[in-house]
C-alpha positions, 0 to 999 in steps of 0.5 A: 785724371790719375785713375781714368787717364793714368795721368799725373798732374803737378800742382806747382806746374798746373797753375790757373790764372787770369791771363789779363792780370798776370803772365803764364809761363808756357813752353819757356815763353811768358804769355799774357793778354794785353790790357790795350784793346784794338779798336776798329772803325766801322760804317758811320764813323763809329768804333767797335771793339775788336779784341785784345792782343796776345803778348809773348815775351821771353823770360830774360832772367830765366835765360840768363840764369841758365846760361850762367849755370852752364857756364856760357855767360859770366854773371859778374860781367854780364857778357858771353864766354866763348865756348867751342862746341 
């Protein structure tokens, strides 16, 4: 990719994972495919597998650490600190 497209890839950021077994961090959001399958009824009272659901979660520990680092939150009391912007 670097020779043809002049594009440098970071090995630590370009991680290939299985989204059914672990979360991927993409644009600040944790993304995973749930293990629970959605089942729908069809004609004749039989059930068919429709698919899995996509789960998107906020990485609260990363958000908390960034708020503490910038002084908007207290690590000791885990509460907000009022600031004028």
